[in-house]
SEVOPA-546440 format. One record per residue (C-alpha): residue in three letters; z, y, x. Coordinates in steps of 0.02 Angstrom, whole numbers, plus 50000, padded with zeros to 5 digits. Each point is the difference from the previous one (the first is absolute). Layout:
N
ALAZYX ...
***
This chain:
617
MET502515118152861 SER500404985849882 ALA501804996449962 ILE499714982650068 LEU499965006750179 SER501815002350036 ALA501094996450152 ASP500964986649901 ASP498424990249971 LEU499384998950180 ASN500044983050083 ASP499194990250137 PHE498344998449908 ILE499545017450065 SER500314998250185 PRO500565014750108 GLY498315000350086 VAL498985000749841 ALA500005016349902 CYS499884994649819 ILE498634986849997 LYS498645007550107 PRO499114985750090 VAL500944997350163 GLU498465000850110 THR499615017849949 LEU501665008150038 PRO500155012450144 LYS500604992350161 GLN501825003050048 GLN500265014049878 ALA501825004849998 GLN500925002149834 GLU501615009049972 ASN500524986849874 ALA499294982750035 TYR500234994549821 GLU499205015249920 VAL498684996649866 THR498665013150024 THR498395004949920 GLU498334998050086 ASP499995018950032 LYS501454998250120 VAL499314985550098 ALA498185001850047 ALA498954984950032 ALA499324997950177 GLU498314994349935 ALA499184997049832 PRO500754984149924 PRO498934986749914 ALA500995003049840 SER501095015449992 ILE501564997049896 SER501235013849956 LEU501495002049887 THR498865005649859 ASP498874984950022 CYS501144985050009 LEU501404999449874 ALA500884985450080 CYS501035011250113 SER501855001850042 GLY500044984750111 CYS498864989349892 VAL498614998450130 THR500334991950165 SER499075004950159 ALA499134983149992 GLU499395003649825 ALA499405017050060 VAL498874990450120 LEU499344989549856 VAL499625015749900 SER499095008250145 LEU498944984450025 GLN499335001249823 SER498815014650006 HIS498205004549968 GLN499684997050187 GLU500634982249981 VAL498714997549860 LEU498595006250112 ASN500594989450146 THR500044984449891 LEU498285003349927 ASP499305002350176 ALA500894984950071 TYR499484987149872 PRO498294997149922 GLU499954998449813 LEU499864982649925 ARG498495000549886 LEU500314995449819 PRO499714991249886 TRP500044982750079 THR498704987249958 ALA501084988749894 GLN501804997449953 GLY501014991550136 GLU498705002650136 SER500345010250153 LEU499495018250003 PRO498425005250087 GLY500225011950145 PRO501115000250154 SER501614990249994 ASP500985014550076 GLY499475012149864 LYS501035006349854 VAL499815002549815 PHE500515018149970 VAL500885003649836 ALA500675016749937 SER501145003649851 VAL500165017649933 SER501445007049897 PRO499665011449850 GLN501155013450071 THR498905001150155 ARG498465001949892 ALA500865013649900 SER500405009650160 ILE498204999050059 ALA499345005049826 ALA501145015249990 THR499545005450176 TYR498135000149974 ARG500045004749815 VAL499134984149944 SER500464986949872 GLU501044985050048 THR498474989149972 ALA498995010650121 ALA501424998950128 THR500014981149980 ASN498134999350032 MET500155011250153 ILE501334988850076 GLN498914984849968 GLN498505008750080 LEU501055003950154 LEU500724982650023 SER498554989449944 GLY498445010649976 PRO498535001950119 ALA500415018150035 GLY501834996550036 LEU500864989650134 ARG498544987750006 SER498925013950071 GLY500874999850167 GLY501254991450113 ALA499754985650122 ASN499614987149864 ASN499495010649850 SER501424991449908 GLY500595005049829 PHE501124993349861 ALA499374985849892 TRP501165003849855 ILE500845016049941 ILE501324994949874 ASP500825011449873 THR501854996050009 ASN500115003549813 ALA499434982149974 MET501544993050089 ARG501055013949924 GLN499654992749829 ALA500534983150063 ALA501595007750071 LEU500395008449834 VAL499904983649905 ALA501084991250131 ALA501265014449994 ALA500164998749811 ASP500264981050012 GLU501315002550138 VAL501015011849889 MET499894988149853 GLU500574985550109 SER501475010150063 GLN500555003149819 HIS500214981349980 THR501204995550138 SER500334982849926 ASP498184995050023 SER500014987250140 SER498154995949987 ALA499455014150114 SER499314993150161 ARG500585014450108 ALA501704996750077 GLU500485018149991 LYS499875012049856 PRO500375018650020 LYS501615006349922 LYS500065012549859 PRO499425013650012 ILE498374994850085 LEU499365013250123 THR498165001750039 SER499514994550176 ALA498235007150012 CYS500565015450101 PRO500294994950184 GLY500925016050041 TRP501324995349871 ILE500054981850062 CYS500195005650179 TYR501435011749954 ALA500914986749895 GLU499834986050129 LYS500735010450141 THR501295011149914 HIS500424992849828 PRO499854981050002 HIS501074998949843 ALA498435005549904 LEU498954985450064 PRO500584987349869 HIS499265011749869 MET498295001250083 SER498494993349911 ARG499314985350097 LEU498215004749955 LYS498785004750134 SER499155017049991 PRO498165001449951 GLN499565003250184 ALA500874983950053 LEU499334990149853 THR498215005250041 GLY500184994450181 THR500804983549953 LEU498664996049870 VAL498515003750111 LYS500664991250156 SER500744984949910 VAL498434996449897 LEU498835002050148 ALA501134989550111 ARG500494986149880 THR498394998649901 TYR498625005450119 GLY500714995550170 ILE500035017250075 ASN501435002650120 PRO501135014249938 GLU499835007450171 ASN498145002349968 VAL500335010449844 TRP500495017850038 HIS500775009249852 MET500215019050004 ALA500945008949860 ILE499795018549961 MET501645006149928 PRO500875016549954 CYS501474998750122 PHE500404995350178 ASP501404988249945 LYS498674987649943 LYS499664997150184 LEU501784993550015 GLU499744988849851 ALA498464992550080 SER501064996050156 ARG501304989849905 GLU500224982250062 GLU500144994149818 LEU498215005449967 THR499084988250114 ASP499024983849973 ILE501524990050059 HIS500815003149832 TRP498564993049898 SER499214987950123 PRO500554981749967 ASP500384997750187 GLY500825017050017 VAL501804993949983 ASP499854987050135 THR499025009950129 GLU500585011850135 ARG498365009350011 LYS499905018749967 GLY499555004849825 ILE498355008349953 ARG500355015449898 ASP499335000949823 VAL499625018650032 ASP499415003550177 CYS499915018849994 VAL500495014349884 ILE499245017250006 THR500275014949887 ALA498845012249909 ARG500075012150148 GLU499674986350126 LEU498504994249894 LEU499215017050026 MET500404998850186 LEU499124983350000 ALA498425008249936 GLU500165014750120 SER500194988350149 ARG498314992549961 ASP499225017449972 ILE499804996249814 SER500195014549879 PHE501064992649862 PRO499585013049866 GLN498144997150033 LEU500144981449959 SER499104994149845 GLN501045000449841 LYS498994985749926 PRO500634982150003 LEU499304987350119 SER498484990749936 SER500144982149940 GLN499044994650155 GLN501335007850112 ARG501434991449909 THR500684983550065 PRO500814989649862 PHE501664991550030 PRO499684981350023 ASP501014994749848 PRO499145006649841 LYS501595001349899 LEU500915009950133 ASP498425010350027 ARG500055005749817 PHE501855003650017 LEU499935010050162 PHE498365009049960 PRO499965002949810 SER498415006349918 ARG500865016249958 SER501295009150106 THR501814997049958 ALA500955015349939 ASN501585005850086 GLY501045000749840 SER500725012849883 ARG501065015150045 GLU501564991549930 ALA499754986250129 GLY500045012750142 THR499105000250165 SER500894985550084 GLY499224985149916 GLY500875000549832 TYR501224985650026 LEU501375006549890 TRP498795005349863 HIS499164983149993 VAL501684991349989 LEU500445011049851 GLU498314997149917 THR500194981250022 TYR501685000349911 ARG499345011949869 ALA498604987849960 GLN501324986949958 HIS500985012049888 PRO498815007649869 GLY500545016949938 SER501025003950158 GLN499855016650091 ILE500285006450175 THR501205014550022 ILE499935010550158 GLN501455010150067 ARG499975010350160 GLY501424999750122 ARG500605013550120 ASN498195002850061 ALA498244995149955 ASP500054984950117 VAL501444991749909 VAL499514994049827 GLU500714987349880 TYR498904989949886 THR500744990149856 LEU499104988349878 VAL500865001649831 ASP499714990849835 SER499745007949830 GLU501895002949986 ASP500095008550170 ALA500894985450078 ALA499594997750185 ILE498934984950041 LEU499665003950183 ARG500625013650117 THR499025004950155 ALA499975014850120 ARG498915008550130 TYR500705006650166 TYR498785009050116 GLY500415008750164 PHE501354995850127 ARG501245012649932 ASN500004990649835 ILE499934983150087 GLN501615004150092 ASN500865002349832 LEU499234983549940 VAL500664989550146 ARG501725007949988 ARG500094994749818 LEU499454982450043 LYS501314997950134 PRO501444988949943 ALA501755007549999 ARG501044996350153 ALA501694992649953 SER501465009550073 ARG501414990850088 MET501275013549965 PRO501454995649884 GLY499695005349821 ALA498145002450034 ALA499504989149852 SER500835011449874 ARG499235015550078 LEU498284992150003 ALA500124996449815 GLY499765018349961 ALA498755003350139 ARG498125001749975 LYS499204982950004 PRO498624996050121 GLY498325004449930 ALA500745013549888 ALA498865013549935 ALA500325014450116 GLY498395009849993 SER499094986149907 ALA498715002949867 GLY500844993449845 GLY501814997150051 GLN499684981450031 ASN500764988350126 MET498734991850116 SER500434983249923 ASP499285006349836 TYR498285001550074 ALA498844985050005 TYR498725008150116 VAL499945015250114 GLU498395006550076 VAL500425006950174 MET498775009850109 ALA500415009750158 CYS498785014449964 PRO500545013649879 GLY498705000349860 GLY499324982850043 CYS498724992450114 THR498705013749984 ASN501245010350102 GLY499984987550143 GLY500165005950179 GLY498284993750046 GLN499105009949865 ILE498935015050044 LYS501125015350015 VAL499655016449912 GLY499905008850167 ASP498544988850052 VAL498965002249843 GLY499195016450052 ALA499394993350168 LEU499364983849920 ARG499055009349867 GLY499415013150125 SER500495013749877 GLY501325008650102 ILE501384998449872 GLU501575008750068 ASN501744993649981 GLY500755017249978 GLY501755004950049 ASP501544988749997 GLN500435005349823 GLN498324993549940 VAL500104982850084 ALA501114991549870 PRO499005005249844 GLN498384996150090 GLN500634982550040 LYS500564997349822 GLU498315005549934 TRP499124988550124 LEU501034984849945 GLN499545003949821 LYS498164999550047 VAL500224983350088 ASP500914993249846 GLU498605006149887 ALA498754990950110 TYR501094984449991 PHE500085000149810 SER498185004949978 SER499494982050020 SER500764995249832 ASP498684995349874 SER499625014549882 GLY500154987449860 SER501754994850048 PRO501475004549887 SER500405017850050 ALA501495001550115 SER501405010149924 ASP500705014450095 THR501794996150052 GLU500355015850098 ASP501195008049875 GLU501844998650033 GLY501194989649895 VAL499724983649910 GLU498254995949939 ASP499244986049899 VAL498394992050053 GLU499174992449847 ALA499604981650015 SER498134997950019 SER498984984849961 ILE500234986650130 ASN498354991449969 THR498565009950069 THR498134999550001 ALA498865002250150 LYS499705018349954 SER501845004849987 SER500684988950139 ALA500835006850154 ASN499224985650092 GLY498155002350021 ASP499694981450014 VAL500764994849833 GLU498754991449891 MET499755002149812 GLU500884983749961 ASP501595007250077 ALA500255009449838 GLU500604983349933 ASP501034995950154 GLY501815002249953 SER500525000450183 VAL499135016550035 VAL501255013650045 GLY499435017150050 GLY498234993450023 ILE500574985950115 SER499804982349939 HIS501554990250056 SER499144983449962 LYS498535004350111 ILE501125005750143 LYS501014983849990 ASP498374990349998 ILE499495009150160 PHE501694995250079 SER499734981749951 HIS498215000250064 TRP500565007950164 SER501324986650022 GLU498804985949961 LEU498695006950123 THR501245001050144 GLY501174985649959 VAL501455012150022 SER501315003349865 THR499935016549910 ASP501785004150057 LYS499464999550184 LEU498455010649965 VAL500745013449885 TYR501825002050052 THR500885005050161 SER501775002950064 TYR501065013750077 ARG501404999350126 LYS501395010550070 VAL499525007850166 GLU501464999250122 SER500465014950109 ASP499824998450189 VAL501495010950037 GLY501054992050135 LYS498654987950055 THR499304999850175 THR498185000049951 THR499255017350027 ASP498655008849901 VAL498834998050149 GLU500284981150003 ARG499734998749813 VAL498385009750010 ALA499434990050150 GLY500354984049907 LEU499015006249853 ALA498555005450107 SER499914982650080 THR499764992149829 ILE498495010849954 GLY498474989449973 GLY499584985349889 GLY500345010649846 TRP501485009650069 
***
């Protein structure tokens, strides 16, 4: 059991009637417990019936009171069965429409179905069936949009019009993250349009398990949070805002499903901040319910359950891409080229990691501005705590950053961020003078105070997003392959799991272009130098498969991503919708107050939530 699950950490967010965060409707009726506040595993409390989405301690990392019973209902509502129910309930709006601005042909009560797929999910599928990531991508497309997939059955033969690789919006997020860090380094700059800037060090906000944990247990970390939306949220906002503001399609008639590596992404999709109210011009002055930018999130395992529910053999699906006749272009040509590049977008280098590469891109952006600089890497107390420092030719630090993965390490991080509490005892000031300062380097990577870091990449999963709770587990691989692979005894489980994660990581990194600059191995202990590579790239050596030849002369290309092109996309998006970039790209976070001592019960809160379901909630 993780160190985060301790008696001191328990609060009202895990109610006495809910063991951990199992969906409330699946718990045994009137089952007595010796200790009403005991946090148990799913082995101790058996479900009365099969839940729509089974969540256990090993699946959802936002535990120890971070998930309310109401949120557990939201999680359970987002499942593969919900996808099937929606496809059967609404006919598909046929695309493309006849002309820009005209109404869509087809029934007015239909929906445009859109799916976005994370690279970690594709890697999990690829490793499971021993295929390339490209083949896994094609198989997913065949399932969601091909004639032998979901369109072959159901009440309406509905399928998904677009299957979007979230790597497109990930690149946009990386550019925005680098700009956010640079803006934070210039605190005197009053030209920024956003009222709030994150405090130093900036902490990544793409991991919803980490956000959930911070909002409910460590609100002192919120001023440090990046205000940037995750690629999942950005994709939903882009599709729905453009279709609504430019082509007159009600956001309620666009149903966006995301396929993600962890269950916590379901909680992110349920956030009130990620609805059309926050980007719609009339959103501030209306009391209507918001339409979510992401309507449903399923995981890699639930994707396979989706196929099984329709009697579709996933491994038998074609590994070839959909034909051009089966592809529906996005209505705006510029965004169509951005969302669906001619060549697939690579996931990034090994140095960038498996969680999007936020920290690495920030470092590369700064390195591009300091010719001759190098990145030094130093491990901390374990492999999931690493310090990265950009140094000049004289080894002077230009930028300090760090990586903290896993809740054990996150606990140390938030402790070091917590401001010191002033004592009221006489003589306390003199005693505090010799005490360890807040943010001191106990167990840190390089002996640095937290204030020395400009940026910290924080992810809830040890090892990164390829180790998400929704990924296919090693124990399920044998059955999925039909090869009868055995798990072995308890002593063999840990090394088997480690080997399996390595295979998933290999599948994730296999998408990198063979012509890309080779990723250096950084597995050795101690401090290492990563030689500065050429920032300007050609189409052959680019990490971005859509980079054109003229980008070799584009001085804004960093790690294969053209900053100028991404900023042009942001401007074009804003012009199409008439909404400011700040409203489209950035979000906010808030402290979640405890309900201890309040009269509202868990049952009343869940009932209130259930009454709001519908119209996007």
